C-alpha positions as CSV (number, residue, x, y, z in Angstrom):
1,X,30.3,12.8,11.1
2,X,34.1,13.3,11.4
3,X,34.1,15.5,8.3
4,X,31.3,17.6,9.6
5,X,33.1,18.0,12.9
6,X,36.3,19.1,11.1
7,X,34.5,21.7,9.1
8,X,32.7,23.0,12.2
9,X,36.0,23.2,14.0
10,X,37.5,25.2,11.2
11,X,34.6,27.6,11.1
12,X,34.8,28.0,14.9
13,X,38.4,29.1,14.6
14,X,37.4,31.8,12.0
15,X,34.7,33.1,14.3
16,X,37.0,33.1,17.3
17,X,39.7,35.0,15.3
18,X,37.1,37.6,14.1
19,X,35.7,38.1,17.6
20,X,38.7,40.2,18.7
21,X,38.9,43.9,17.6
22,X,42.7,43.9,17.4
23,X,42.6,40.9,15.0
24,X,40.0,42.5,12.9
25,X,42.2,45.6,12.7
26,X,45.1,43.5,11.6
27,X,43.0,42.0,8.8
28,X,42.0,45.5,7.8
29,X,45.7,46.6,7.7
30,X,46.5,43.6,5.5
31,X,43.6,44.4,3.2
32,X,44.9,47.9,2.7
33,X,48.4,46.7,2.1
34,X,49.2,43.0,1.8
35,X,52.6,41.5,2.6
36,X,53.6,43.5,5.8
37,X,56.2,42.6,8.3
38,X,55.6,42.3,12.0
39,X,57.2,45.6,12.6
40,X,55.0,47.3,10.0
41,X,51.8,45.8,11.6
42,X,52.9,46.9,15.1
43,X,53.6,50.5,13.9
44,X,50.0,51.9,14.6
45,X,48.8,49.4,17.2
46,X,50.6,50.6,20.4
47,X,51.1,47.0,21.5
48,X,54.2,44.9,22.1
49,X,55.6,42.7,19.4
50,X,54.8,39.7,21.6
51,X,51.1,40.6,21.8
52,X,50.8,41.2,18.1
53,X,52.6,37.9,17.4
54,X,50.0,36.1,19.6
55,X,47.1,37.7,17.6
56,X,48.8,36.8,14.3
57,X,49.1,33.2,15.5
58,X,45.4,33.0,16.1
59,X,44.7,34.4,12.6
60,X,47.2,31.9,11.1
61,X,45.5,29.0,12.9
62,X,42.2,30.1,11.4
63,X,43.9,30.3,8.0
64,X,43.0,33.9,7.7
65,X,46.7,34.9,7.5
66,X,49.6,33.2,5.7
67,X,53.3,34.0,5.9
68,X,56.2,33.9,3.5
69,X,59.8,34.2,4.4
70,X,61.9,36.8,2.5
71,X,65.4,36.6,3.7
72,X,65.3,37.5,7.4
73,X,61.8,39.0,7.1
74,X,58.5,37.3,7.6
75,X,55.8,38.8,5.4
76,X,52.1,38.4,6.4
77,X,49.4,38.0,3.8
78,X,45.6,38.1,4.1
79,X,43.8,34.9,3.0
80,X,40.2,35.9,2.2
81,X,39.0,32.3,1.4
82,X,37.7,31.4,4.9
83,X,35.8,34.7,5.0
84,X,34.3,33.9,1.7
85,X,33.3,30.5,2.9
86,X,31.7,32.0,6.1
87,X,29.8,34.5,3.9
88,X,28.5,31.7,1.6
89,X,27.5,29.5,4.6
90,X,26.1,32.0,7.1
91,X,25.1,35.1,5.1
92,X,24.4,34.6,1.5
93,X,21.7,32.0,1.6
94,X,19.8,33.8,4.3
95,X,20.3,37.4,3.2
96,X,20.6,37.2,-0.6
97,X,16.9,38.1,-1.4
98,X,16.8,40.9,1.2
99,X,20.2,42.3,0.1
100,X,19.2,42.1,-3.5
101,X,16.1,44.1,-2.7
102,X,18.1,46.7,-0.7
103,X,20.5,46.9,-3.5
104,X,17.7,47.7,-5.9
105,X,16.3,50.3,-3.5
106,X,19.8,51.9,-3.2
107,X,20.2,52.1,-7.0
108,X,16.8,53.7,-7.5
109,X,17.6,56.2,-4.7
110,X,20.8,57.2,-6.3
111,X,19.3,57.6,-9.8
112,X,18.6,61.2,-10.6
113,X,15.0,62.0,-10.2
114,X,13.4,64.2,-12.9
115,X,10.2,66.0,-12.0
116,X,7.0,65.0,-13.8
117,X,3.4,66.3,-14.0
118,X,0.2,64.3,-14.3
119,X,-3.2,65.8,-15.1
120,X,-6.4,63.8,-15.3
121,X,-9.7,65.2,-16.6
122,X,-13.1,63.7,-17.5
123,X,-14.8,64.9,-20.6
124,X,-18.3,64.2,-21.9
125,X,-17.3,63.2,-25.4
126,X,-16.0,60.2,-27.4
127,X,-12.4,58.9,-27.6
128,X,-12.4,59.8,-31.4
129,X,-13.3,63.4,-30.8
130,X,-10.7,63.8,-28.0
131,X,-8.0,62.3,-30.3
132,X,-9.1,64.7,-33.1
133,X,-8.9,67.6,-30.6
134,X,-5.3,66.8,-29.8
135,X,-4.1,66.2,-33.4
136,X,-6.2,68.3,-35.7
137,X,-4.4,71.6,-36.3
138,X,-7.6,73.6,-36.8
139,X,-9.1,72.3,-33.6
140,X,-6.0,72.9,-31.5
141,X,-5.9,76.5,-32.8
142,X,-9.3,77.1,-31.3
143,X,-8.6,76.1,-27.7
144,X,-4.8,76.2,-27.5
145,X,-3.8,79.2,-29.7
146,X,-1.4,76.9,-31.6
147,X,-1.7,74.5,-34.5
148,X,-0.4,71.0,-33.7
149,X,1.1,70.0,-37.1
150,X,2.1,66.5,-38.1
151,X,1.0,63.4,-39.9
152,X,1.1,61.7,-36.5
153,X,3.0,58.7,-37.7
154,X,5.6,57.1,-35.4
155,X,9.0,58.8,-36.1
156,X,7.5,61.8,-37.8
157,X,8.2,65.4,-36.6
158,X,5.5,67.5,-35.1
159,X,5.4,71.2,-34.3
160,X,3.4,73.5,-32.0
161,X,2.9,76.5,-34.3
162,X,1.4,79.8,-33.3
163,X,-2.1,80.4,-34.8
164,X,-1.5,84.2,-35.2
165,X,-0.1,83.8,-38.7
166,X,3.5,84.3,-37.6
167,X,4.4,80.7,-38.5
168,X,6.5,80.6,-35.4
169,X,7.0,77.2,-33.8
170,X,7.2,77.4,-30.0
171,X,7.6,73.6,-29.6
172,X,9.0,70.9,-31.9
173,X,9.4,67.2,-31.3
174,X,8.9,63.7,-32.6
175,X,6.0,61.3,-32.5
176,X,7.1,58.4,-30.3
177,X,3.9,56.4,-30.2
178,X,0.6,56.8,-32.0
179,X,-2.4,54.5,-31.3
180,X,-5.5,56.3,-32.3
181,X,-7.8,56.9,-30.5
182,X,-6.2,55.6,-27.3
183,X,-2.6,56.8,-26.9
184,X,-0.2,59.4,-28.2
185,X,3.4,60.0,-27.0
186,X,5.5,62.9,-28.3
187,X,8.8,64.5,-27.4
188,X,8.8,68.3,-26.7
189,X,11.7,70.6,-27.2
190,X,12.6,74.3,-27.6
191,X,13.4,74.9,-31.3
192,X,16.4,76.9,-30.1
193,X,17.8,73.7,-28.4
194,X,16.0,70.6,-29.8
195,X,18.6,68.3,-28.2
196,X,17.0,68.8,-24.7
197,X,13.6,67.1,-24.7
198,X,10.8,66.2,-22.4
199,X,8.0,63.7,-23.1
200,X,4.3,64.0,-23.1
201,X,1.9,61.1,-23.1
202,X,-1.8,61.4,-23.8
203,X,-3.9,58.4,-22.6
204,X,-7.5,58.4,-23.8
205,X,-10.0,56.0,-22.1
206,X,-13.6,55.8,-23.1
207,X,-16.2,54.8,-20.5
208,X,-19.8,55.0,-21.7
209,X,-20.5,58.6,-22.7
210,X,-17.4,60.0,-21.0
211,X,-13.7,60.0,-21.6
212,X,-10.9,60.0,-19.1
213,X,-7.9,61.9,-20.5
214,X,-4.6,61.5,-18.7
215,X,-1.7,63.8,-19.6
216,X,1.7,62.8,-18.2
217,X,4.6,65.2,-18.8
218,X,8.0,63.6,-17.9
219,X,11.7,64.4,-18.1
220,X,11.1,68.0,-17.0
221,X,14.3,69.9,-16.2
222,X,13.5,71.0,-12.6
223,X,10.7,71.9,-10.2
224,X,10.3,75.4,-11.9
225,X,9.6,73.8,-15.2
226,X,7.2,71.4,-13.6
227,X,5.3,74.4,-12.1
228,X,5.1,75.9,-15.6
229,X,3.8,72.7,-17.0
230,X,1.2,72.3,-14.3
231,X,-0.2,75.8,-14.9
232,X,-0.1,75.4,-18.6
233,X,-1.7,72.0,-18.9
234,X,-4.5,72.9,-16.4
235,X,-5.5,75.9,-18.5
236,X,-5.2,74.2,-21.9
237,X,-7.1,71.1,-20.9
238,X,-9.9,73.1,-19.2
239,X,-10.3,75.0,-22.5
240,X,-10.3,71.7,-24.4
241,X,-13.0,70.3,-22.1
242,X,-15.2,73.4,-22.5
243,X,-14.9,73.2,-26.3
244,X,-15.9,69.5,-26.6
245,X,-18.7,69.7,-24.0
246,X,-20.3,73.1,-24.9
247,X,-19.1,73.8,-28.5
248,X,-17.1,76.9,-27.4
249,X,-13.9,77.7,-25.5
250,X,-13.9,79.5,-22.2
251,X,-14.8,83.3,-22.5
252,X,-11.3,84.3,-21.4
253,X,-7.8,82.9,-22.2
254,X,-7.2,80.8,-19.1
255,X,-3.4,80.7,-19.2
256,X,-3.3,84.5,-19.1
257,X,-5.2,84.5,-15.8
258,X,-3.0,85.9,-13.0
259,X,-1.9,83.4,-10.4
260,X,-2.3,84.2,-6.7
């Protein structure tokens, strides 16, 4: 009981010392520059040396400040140990989970946010036919105007080549994941600058006689690029849906339709 009483008394002194604004200011000054004389601490306080000395005595009694003689000068040093003990005893064990959560939220909030686009469509088809429609160069040429060319093995290159005979690739990239007929992940880049990439994920889910196709385009540069992706994917996937369900693409080229 006597040990507990002594510990409690020591903590009481710390709380008493911290309760005064002037004493907190003195601790801040020592935190900024440790080892100051009485005169240096008085410089910005606008108080008499006697008043500052009394405040320092309270801080010393709480073991928050220690002093060292250097010739005729008395240097004052911040002792953070009692503050650390107060934090462990009165803050950490109660606040640690909440503070950890807030820290995670802060880190996420400070992370740069890159726009993404998600499109979901339901198609009367099979997962195998949808996979083929995404990976077969002849089929993509029908509804996309481009031949998607690759062996579709993880790590392989792929290209989005115009179907007009020009042999021009408008998009190049790499196959990141391939799990036929369920999931395909590829990077997308401009051939002129292949170091800047975005990522497209195709997720194919069969349910009875229909398939849910989810296309997620991430790592887009900005909102303008997201807008272009939204318009492009909506048109292309509508054409894909029409081809698989009716046997023919839409009567007009949907991505050439004016907006507005």
